[in-house]
C-alpha positions as CSV (number, residue, x, y, z in Angstrom):
1,X,29.7,12.1,33.7
2,X,29.2,15.8,33.0
3,X,25.6,16.8,32.1
4,X,26.2,17.5,28.4
5,X,27.4,13.8,27.9
6,X,24.3,12.5,29.8
7,X,21.9,14.6,27.6
8,X,23.7,13.2,24.5
9,X,23.3,9.7,25.7
10,X,19.8,10.0,26.8
11,X,18.6,11.8,23.5
12,X,20.8,8.9,21.2
13,X,19.0,6.3,23.2
14,X,15.3,7.8,22.7
15,X,16.1,8.1,18.8
16,X,17.5,4.7,18.9
17,X,14.3,3.2,20.5
18,X,12.2,5.3,18.1
19,X,14.0,4.0,15.1
20,X,13.6,0.4,16.4
21,X,10.1,0.9,17.1
22,X,9.4,2.3,13.6
23,X,11.1,-0.4,11.7
24,X,9.2,-3.1,13.8
25,X,5.9,-1.2,13.0
26,X,6.8,-1.1,9.3
27,X,7.8,-5.0,9.2
28,X,4.6,-5.9,11.0
29,X,2.6,-3.8,8.8
30,X,4.1,-5.6,5.8
31,X,3.6,-8.9,7.3
32,X,-0.1,-8.6,8.3
33,X,-1.1,-6.1,5.8
34,X,-2.9,-6.8,2.6
35,X,-0.6,-7.5,-0.3
36,X,-0.6,-5.7,-3.5
37,X,-3.1,-7.0,-6.1
38,X,-1.8,-7.7,-9.9
39,X,-5.6,-7.3,-10.8
40,X,-6.2,-5.0,-13.7
41,X,-8.8,-2.2,-13.3
42,X,-11.3,-1.4,-15.6
43,X,-13.8,1.7,-16.1
44,X,-17.1,1.2,-17.8
45,X,-17.5,3.5,-20.7
46,X,-21.2,3.0,-20.4
47,X,-22.3,3.3,-16.8
48,X,-18.8,4.6,-15.3
49,X,-18.5,1.8,-12.9
50,X,-14.9,1.1,-11.9
51,X,-13.9,-2.5,-11.2
52,X,-11.1,-5.1,-11.1
53,X,-10.4,-8.3,-13.0
54,X,-7.5,-11.0,-13.3
55,X,-4.2,-9.6,-14.8
56,X,-4.5,-12.1,-17.8
57,X,-7.7,-10.6,-19.0
58,X,-7.5,-8.2,-21.9
59,X,-11.1,-7.0,-22.0
60,X,-13.6,-7.5,-19.1
61,X,-17.6,-7.3,-19.0
62,X,-19.0,-4.8,-16.4
63,X,-20.9,-6.2,-13.5
64,X,-23.3,-3.4,-13.7
65,X,-24.5,-2.9,-17.2
66,X,-22.6,-5.9,-19.1
67,X,-20.5,-3.9,-21.5
68,X,-17.0,-5.2,-22.4
69,X,-14.1,-2.6,-21.5
70,X,-10.4,-2.2,-21.9
71,X,-8.3,-1.8,-18.8
72,X,-7.2,1.6,-17.8
73,X,-3.5,2.5,-18.1
74,X,-1.8,4.7,-15.9
C-alpha cells in the first residue's frame, strides 16, 4: 500500500467514526431529552410575569397577580 492510500483510508475511517458518534449522540439526546411542550405561553400585562398553560386554554389567569391574559403569538 502506498502512503497516500493509507492516509486516505485513515482519514476516512476517522470521519466515519465521527459521523457514527454524532448520529448516536443525537439519537440518544432525542430519546432521553425533554420533549417539546405543546403548552401556550402567556405574558401578564399587569405584572409582566411569563408562564405557560394547557394548549386548549384561550385565556389564562396569572399566578402572580390573578389577571386574565391572552397567549403570546409568535
